[in-house]
Backbone as a ProteinNet text record, in pm:
[ID]
protein_1_A
[PRIMARY]
MIFPIVAFGHPNLRKVAVDIDKDYPDLDKLIESMYESMYESKGVGLAAPQINKSIRLFVIDAEPFSDEIPESIAFKQVFINAKIVEQSGEEWAFNEGCLSVPGINEDVIRPPKIRIQYYDQNWQFFDEVYEGIPARIIQHEYDHLDGIVFVDRISGLRKTLIKGKLMDIAKGITSADYKMIFANPRKKRK
[TERTIARY]
-1822.5	-1802.9	-1654.5	-1628.1	-1489.5	-1455.1	-1354.8	-1309.8	-1207.2	-1208.2	-1098.2	-975.1	-857.7	-730.6	-679.6	-636.3	-579.9	-440.8	-417.2	-293.9	-185.7	-60.8	53.2	28.2	62.6	42.6	-79.7	-170.3	-290.2	-250.4	-292.8	-251.9	-291.7	-398	-440	-340.1	-256.8	-153.2	-44.5	-36.6	69.4	24.6	-101.8	-151.8	-114.6	-90.1	-72.2	-210.2	-238.3	-369	-392.3	-519.2	-556.7	-611.3	-594.3	-649.2	-800	-858.2	-1006	-1044.2	-1173.2	-1216.9	-1322.1	-1370.4	-1464.4	-1594.9	-1623.8	-1748.6	-1734.7	-1620.8	-1607.8	-1720	-1789.3	-1908.8	-1883.1	-1959.9	-1956.1	-1817.2	-1741.3	-1603	-1595.4	-1681.7	-1675.5	-1698.1	-1793.4	-1820.2	-1700	-1639.6	-1519.7	-1407.6	-1382.4	-1276.3	-1305.3	-1429.9	-1467.8	-1447.9	-1485.4	-1468.5	-1320.6	-1240.3	-1095.5	-1037.4	-1076.1	-1028.2	-1075.7	-1201.5	-1254.3	-1175.6	-1147.9	-1074.5	-933.5	-870.5	-733.6	-728	-824.5	-824.6	-854	-947.9	-981.5	-860.6	-774.6	-658.9	-533.6	-550.5	-441.9	-325.2	-360.8	-260	-248.8	-148.7	-134	-154.4	-172	-198	-265.4	-345.8	-414.1	-436	-391.5	-407.3	-524.7	-594.1	-709.9	-677.4	-560.9	-531.7	-536.3	-513.4	-516.5	-659.1	-758.7	-899.7	-960.5	-874.9	-915.3	-974.2	-931.1	-974.6	-849.5	-832.9	-711.1	-722.8	-737.7	-745.1	-639.9	-600.1	-493.9	-551.4	-566.9	-622.6	-558.5	-512	-470.7	-500.9	-512.1	-539.9	-430.5	-402.5	-299.1	-350	-320.4	-338.9	-221	-121.2	2.8	-3.4	-120.6	-136.7	-72.1	-78.5	-15.3	135	202.1	345.2	368.1	262.8	277.8	352.7	347.9	422.3	572.4	619.1	760.8	811.2	722.4	762	672.1	715.1	626.6	565.5	636.6	579.2	459.3	432.9	318.5	188	198.8	81.6	-7.7	-134.3	-235.5	-202.1	-122.7	-95.8	-199.2	-309.9	-418.2	-455.3	-447.5	-467.4	-516.3	-594.8	-642	-558.5	-509.9	-428.7	-499.9	-541.8	-608.5	-521.5	-501.1	-421.8	-283.5	-222.6	-91.5	17	112.7	231.8	351.9	443.4	567.7	653.3	687.9	762.1	908.3	943.7	1085	1110.8	1225.8	1273.6	1414.7	1448.5	1583.6	1631.5	1759.1	1819.8	1890.1	1966.9	2042.3	1943.5	1937.5	1844.7	1872.2	1767.2	1777.7	1685.9	1725.9	1647.1	1548.8	1432.4	1330.8	1255	1220.9	1153.8	1005.9	966.5	829.2	756.1	624.1	533.5	420.4	331.8	221.5	104.1	-17.3	-136	-150.8	-100.5	-107.8	-4.8	90.7	197.5	206	102.3	98	211.8	261.5	364.2	504.9	524.5	658.8	694.1	804.5	859.5	1002.9	1043.2	1178.9	1225.9	1358.3	1417.1	1407.7	1355.6	1343.5	1418.3	1495.7	1572.7	1494.7	1470.4	1397.9	1458.5	1438.9	1482.4	1396.6	1452.8	1380	1285.2	1296.4	1218.3	1156.8	1029	959.4	880.2	856.9	761	651.8	528.1	415.4	304.4	241.3	123.6	4.8	-105.4	-225.3	-347.1	-463.5	-589.4	-634.4	-700.5	-757.8	-901.9	-971.3	-1108.7	-1203.2	-1170.8	-1255.5	-1208.9	-1119.3	-1063.5	-985.5	-925.8	-832.6	-695.1	-625.1	-493.6	-385.1	-289.1	-174.9	-45.4	57.8	193.7	275.3	310.3	369.2	493.9	575.2	696.8	675	712.7	705	844.4	870.6	999.1	975.3	1077.1	1072.7	968.3	904.8	805	685.7	630.6	521.4	560.4	681.5	730.6	742.5	788.2	805.1	667.6	571.2	438.6	378.4	393.5	342.2	407.8	540.7	611.6	564.5	539.8	495.6	359.2	265.6	130.1	132.5	213.6	225.3	276	369.8	418.9	305.6	206.9	91.5	21.4	17.7	-49.5	24.9	155.4	237.1	261	187.9	201.5	325.1	375.8	497	461.3	510.6	493.6	625.9	625.9	749.9	856.2	818.2	921.2	996	943.8	1016.7	1138.3	1141.1	1248.9	1353.9	1345.9	1445.9	1553.7	1661.2	1774.5	1735.1	1805.9	1781.3	1798.5	1896.5	1920.5	1800.7	1754.4	1638.6	1515.8	1498.1	1384.3	1390.2	1510.6	1527.2	1494.2	1534.8	1512.2	1364.9	1283.8	1143.4	1050.5	1115	1033.9	926.2	958.8	859.6	741.4	770.1	662.8	573.4	638.1	558.8	470.5	523.7	445.8	327.7	350.3	240.3	130.9	169.5	67.6	-11.4	58.1	-9.6	-110.6	-81.1	-168.8	-278.7	-274.2	-374.8	-335.1	-208.8	-160.3	-98.4	-177.8	-134.3	-230.2	-189.8	-275.4	-306	-352	-388.3	-512.3	-524.6	-640.9	-753.8	-750.5	-850.1	-876.7	-986.7	-1022.9	-934.1	-900.6	-811	-867.3	-820.3	-853.7	-724	-727.9	-608.6	-628.1	-518.3	-521.6	-541.3	-467	-470.6	-482.5	-602.5	-613.1	-594.4	-542.9	-517.7	-650	-658	-781.6	-791.2	-911	-933.2	-941.1	-878.8	-883.9	-1014.5	-1064.5	-1190.2	-1164.1
1196.7	1321.4	1358.1	1482.2	1528.4	1596.8	1545.5	1606.3	1716.7	1822	1917.6	1854.1	1895.4	1841.1	1926.5	1860.6	1928.5	1982.5	2109.2	2174.3	2160.5	2167.2	2172.1	2278.4	2249.3	2343.6	2309.3	2226.9	2188.5	2081.8	2096	1999.3	1854.5	1833.3	1694.4	1617.8	1688	1618.2	1562.4	1611.4	1565.5	1457.5	1422	1317	1179.1	1085.4	945.8	884.2	829.5	774.9	644.3	610.9	490.1	379.8	257.7	143.9	151.9	91.5	78.4	-68.6	-97.8	-236.9	-244.9	-365.5	-390	-307.1	-266.1	-193.5	-43	4.2	148.1	199.3	302.4	348.2	390.8	336.2	374.4	368	262.9	253.8	249.6	172	164.7	301.6	377.2	512	603.3	590.5	671.4	641.9	513.1	476.4	531.2	518.7	569.2	720.8	790.3	934.1	974.4	891.8	921.9	910.4	806.6	797.2	916.4	954.9	1070	1196	1215.7	1333.2	1332.9	1214	1203.4	1234.3	1178.6	1204.2	1350.7	1412.9	1552.1	1642.3	1599.8	1678.4	1641.5	1542.4	1493.7	1432.7	1356.5	1288.3	1142.7	1072.7	928.4	852.7	923.8	863.8	963.1	911	996.5	918	978.8	918.3	984.9	908.1	960.5	1085.9	1099	1223.4	1348.1	1326.7	1438.8	1489.1	1409	1452.9	1470.8	1493.8	1525.1	1406	1286	1164.9	1095.1	1087.8	1033.8	883.8	813.7	666.7	608.5	484.1	420.6	362.2	453.4	417.5	506.6	443.8	525.1	450.7	525.1	471.1	514.4	431.9	460.9	420.7	503.1	467	531.4	451.3	502.4	509.1	492.8	493.6	616.6	736.3	851.1	833.6	746.5	719.9	610	547.2	425.1	446.6	566	587.4	580.1	627.5	633.8	518.8	463.8	363.7	240.6	136.5	20.7	-44.7	-45.2	-108.8	-33.4	83.6	162.7	125	50	10.7	-74.4	-36.2	-111.3	-126	-33.8	-39.9	52.9	-8.3	61.1	-23.4	35.2	-46.6	35.7	-30	27.2	-38	42.5	-7.4	30.9	-69.2	-43.3	-101.3	-24.1	-66.6	-117.1	-48.6	-91.4	-76.3	-170.8	-167.2	-205.7	-111.1	-146.3	-221.5	-346.6	-432.7	-447.6	-402.3	-411.6	-314.6	-249.5	-164.2	-204.6	-210.4	-256	-194.1	-213.2	-163.5	-29.6	5.2	130.9	247	337.5	449.2	532.2	588.6	668.5	789.6	893.2	1018.9	1018.3	1076.6	1093.6	1221.2	1297	1423.6	1398.2	1429.4	1406.2	1536.4	1527.2	1635	1580.3	1665.3	1620.9	1714.3	1655.1	1737.2	1834	1796.5	1882.8	1996.3	1988.1	2086.9	2130.9	2199.1	2231.6	2324.9	2297.7	2383.6	2359.9	2261.4	2232.1	2085.5	2066.1	1933.6	1933.9	1827.4	1814.5	1671	1653.4	1518.8	1461	1342	1268.9	1136.5	1101.6	976.3	870.9	758.3	648	515.2	407.4	276.7	229.3	151.1	111.2	-8.7	-75.7	-199.1	-200.7	-240.1	-250.4	-380.3	-423.6	-531.5	-470.2	-487	-421.3	-520.4	-512.7	-592.7	-497.9	-541.6	-454.1	-537.5	-470.3	-527.7	-445.2	-515	-442	-405.8	-350.5	-304.1	-415.7	-539.5	-654.7	-722.5	-661.3	-709.3	-838.5	-852.7	-965.2	-917.9	-1001.8	-967	-994.1	-902.3	-919.5	-893	-966.4	-944.3	-945.4	-827.9	-817.5	-733.2	-752.8	-677.8	-591.1	-463.8	-371.2	-307.3	-272.8	-210.1	-89.8	-4.9	106.4	209.3	262.5	369.7	325.9	206	166.1	169.4	124.3	127.3	271.2	358.7	500.4	565.4	539.3	600.3	545.6	418.4	359.7	427.1	442.5	502.8	646.3	719.7	858.5	864.6	780.7	779.3	723.5	624.2	564.3	667.3	750.8	855.1	941	970	1051.9	985.3	855.2	783	802.9	831.5	851.7	1002.4	1088.5	1232.6	1296.4	1230.4	1278.2	1330.1	1445.3	1504.8	1496.6	1481.5	1455.6	1561.4	1687.2	1790.5	1767.1	1678.5	1641.1	1557.8	1502.5	1411.2	1475.1	1606.8	1672.9	1735.5	1776.7	1831.7	1962.3	1989.9	2115.5	2237.3	2235.5	2348.4	2370.2	2262.6	2273.5	2322.2	2271.3	2311.6	2461.9	2510.1	2653.3	2735.3	2683.5	2756.1	2765.4	2666	2669.2	2706.9	2746.9	2780	2883.9	2987.1	3092.3	3034.9	2947.9	2886.8	2800.3	2725.5	2639.4	2724.5	2836.6	2926.5	2982.7	3017.3	3068.8	2963.4	2839.5	2732.9	2721.4	2719.2	2709.2	2822	2941.2	3054.9	3061.4	2965.5	2964.5	3044.5	3081.6	3159.2	3058.4	3004.2	2902.4	2902.7	2841.6	2841	2697.4	2613.3	2477.1	2480.3	2382.1	2374.1	2289.8	2275.4	2198.4	2264.7	2227.9	2287.9	2233.3	2321.8	2281.9	2332.3	2266.5	2308.8	2359.7	2483.4	2543.4	2559.5	2551.7	2568.9	2714	2802.7	2944	3025.5	3021.6	3095.2	3244.2	3303	3449.1	3517.4	3610.1	3685.2	3796	3814	3923	4056.2	4155.6	4288	4359.2	4434.1	4508.2	4643.6
1014.3	1086.3	1078.6	1043.6	1037.5	1171.6	1237.2	1362.6	1336.9	1417.8	1411.9	1473.3	1428.4	1475.5	1590.5	1696.3	1813.7	1777	1801.5	1763.2	1869.6	1826.6	1916.1	2019.7	2146.3	2253.7	2336.1	2280.1	2354	2457.6	2583.9	2686.6	2660.5	2583.9	2558	2470.9	2396.6	2318.5	2406.7	2530.9	2623.6	2719.7	2715.8	2805.6	2753.3	2847.2	2807.7	2793.2	2676.9	2645.2	2721.2	2736.2	2812.7	2717.8	2758.9	2683.6	2685	2582	2575.3	2568.8	2579.8	2565.6	2452.6	2430.7	2321.3	2335.6	2455.6	2478.7	2464.4	2413.1	2395.3	2306	2348.2	2274.4	2130.6	2039.4	1895.6	1836.4	1871.9	1822.7	1671.8	1605.7	1460.8	1394.8	1450	1397.2	1422.5	1539.6	1571.8	1471	1446.6	1352	1212.3	1168.3	1037.2	1032.2	1137.3	1143.3	1147.7	1214.2	1218.4	1078.2	1002.5	864.3	781.8	793.9	722.1	755.9	885.1	929.7	876.6	875.5	825.8	676.2	600	455.3	426.5	500.5	480.5	509.4	604.4	641.8	560.1	470.9	384	463.3	567.1	645.4	606.9	661	640.9	768.9	878.8	1007.8	1097.9	1190.9	1286.9	1417.1	1526.8	1658.6	1730.9	1813.6	1886.5	1966	2031.8	2102.6	2010	1882.2	1787.4	1759.3	1798.5	1784.5	1923.5	2021.1	2157.6	2233.7	2199	2272.4	2322.5	2451.2	2511.8	2527.6	2416	2414.8	2320.6	2342.9	2265.5	2136.6	2041.3	1910.3	1805.5	1694.9	1580.2	1452.2	1342.6	1211.8	1116.7	1017.9	918.6	780.7	682.8	540.8	467.7	434.1	373.9	223.7	163.8	17.9	-47.7	8.6	-59.1	-84	-10.6	-32.6	-139.1	-186.2	-269.7	-398.3	-459.5	-583.4	-561.6	-447.6	-419.5	-333	-248.2	-151.8	-161	-229.4	-256.3	-131.5	-19	102.5	156.6	102.6	147.3	78.5	-31.6	-107	-17.8	-10.4	65.8	212.4	266.6	412.2	478.7	515.1	584.5	702.8	825.9	942.8	1062	1146.9	1273.6	1383.4	1476.7	1591.1	1720.6	1796.6	1923.3	2036.8	2141.7	2257.8	2218	2123.1	2071.4	2172.7	2166.6	2250.6	2160.4	2141.9	2070.3	2169.5	2136.1	2229.5	2191.5	2070.1	2027.8	1913.1	1919.6	1812.2	1779.7	1650.1	1616.7	1482.5	1458.6	1335.5	1354.2	1254.3	1256.5	1232.9	1327.2	1317.4	1195.1	1137.2	1015.9	1021.7	952.9	951.9	836	863.3	761.5	794.8	693.4	714.8	745.1	869.8	913.9	932.3	917.7	948.2	1032.1	1078.4	1164.4	1149.2	1142.8	1131.8	1249	1365.5	1482.8	1481.8	1389.6	1380.7	1233.5	1182.2	1038.6	996.5	877.9	820.3	866	952.4	1001.5	968.5	901.5	874.3	919.8	985.3	1036.8	1023.4	1013.4	1013.7	1153.4	1162.7	1287.3	1270.9	1373.3	1369	1445.5	1379.5	1440.6	1391.1	1468.7	1422.8	1305.7	1215.4	1096	1113	1226.6	1245.5	1382.4	1386.6	1515.3	1520.8	1643.2	1668.3	1753.5	1713.9	1781.5	1804.6	1920.4	1955.7	1962.6	1902.3	1899.6	1863.5	1877.1	1832.4	1712.7	1619	1505	1536.3	1438.6	1455.6	1498.3	1462.6	1497.4	1626.5	1698.8	1822.7	1805	1687.9	1665	1707.2	1786	1837.2	1733.8	1720	1627.2	1700.1	1662.4	1708.5	1580.5	1529.1	1397.1	1395.9	1290.9	1266.8	1143.8	1156.1	1044.6	1024.3	898.9	864.7	777.2	766.3	671.9	704.7	599.4	615.3	698.5	679.6	768.4	916.9	949.3	1088.5	1135.9	1050.9	1087.7	1115.1	1029.5	1051.4	1180.6	1203.5	1328	1448.6	1447	1559.8	1582.7	1474.2	1485.1	1554.4	1507.1	1565.2	1708.6	1727.3	1863.5	1963.9	1920.9	2010	2064.2	1978.8	2024.7	2141.6	2146.4	2255.6	2386.3	2378.1	2496.6	2524.7	2458.8	2481.3	2420	2316.4	2246.2	2109.8	2072.1	1940.1	1868	1737.1	1664.1	1689.2	1715.5	1739	1869.4	1955.9	2078.2	2044	1925.5	1884.5	1793.2	1777.5	1695.9	1785	1726.3	1801.5	1873.4	1980.5	2055	1968.2	1879.9	1790.5	1697.6	1634.9	1545.6	1623	1743.5	1824.6	1855	1883.7	1909.8	1783.4	1668.6	1543.1	1507	1546.7	1511.3	1624.7	1737.5	1857.2	1828.3	1755.4	1722	1645.6	1549.8	1470.3	1557.6	1650.8	1740.1	1830.4	1881.1	1966.1	1889.1	1763.6	1680.4	1663.3	1636.7	1622.3	1753	1866.3	1994.9	2017	1959.7	1975.1	1867.8	1772.7	1666.9	1546.2	1538.5	1422.2	1327.7	1240.7	1144.4	1027.1	919.1	799.9	754.3	841.2	802.2	716.1	627.8	538.8	603.2	732.5	806	939.8	999.6	1128.8	1238.1	1332.9	1441.8	1573.7	1684	1819.2	1880.9	1934.7	1992.6	2144.8	2217.8	2362	2398.1	2332.9	2364.3	2236.4	2171.7	2046.6	2067.1	1965.5	1967.4	1982.6	2072.8	2094.4	1993.8	1942.9	1843.5	1921	1863.3	1926.2	1888.3	1986.9	1959.3	1897.3
[MASK]
++++++++++++++++++++++++++++++++++++++++++++++++++++++++++++++++++++++++++++++++++++++++++++++++++++++++++++++++++++++++++++++++++++++++++++++++++++++++++++++++++++++++++++++++++++++++++++++

């Protein structure tokens, strides 16, 4: 099942997601549908809040970066109830985009190394360190679990410059190649 993507401006993107347990209904189907939705939208990560589910779950498949970034090869993972417990290294900028904010890409500064604890799809616990692009993708998706969108992490000046575009997205004025859910879609005139 392909889920529509929740657009910037929707209040569900601002909620702090909650942990789930092993008995979460149809979790395997949900994860499969999240991957399908991510691939259909041509993303490399998708967090449950982006499909209107306020739970601490995200999926990643960084294969599209594999030609340019070797550490992205075969980096496909499910993160359940993730907690970033450490961030380190000299912060660096990278141009990020987001399925919830179509048509906008901005440089975001993040640390290059993280330590994260999470459960995978089989409820196996992991405590791992990631660096580079995998760490960046994880941080981007993890932000969604805390109600943060990548444009919250750009400079005030850049935010001011793209404010009109963000307002348009919130109103449903955008040209994404996938279905979206808007908080305040533009009303058609009679």
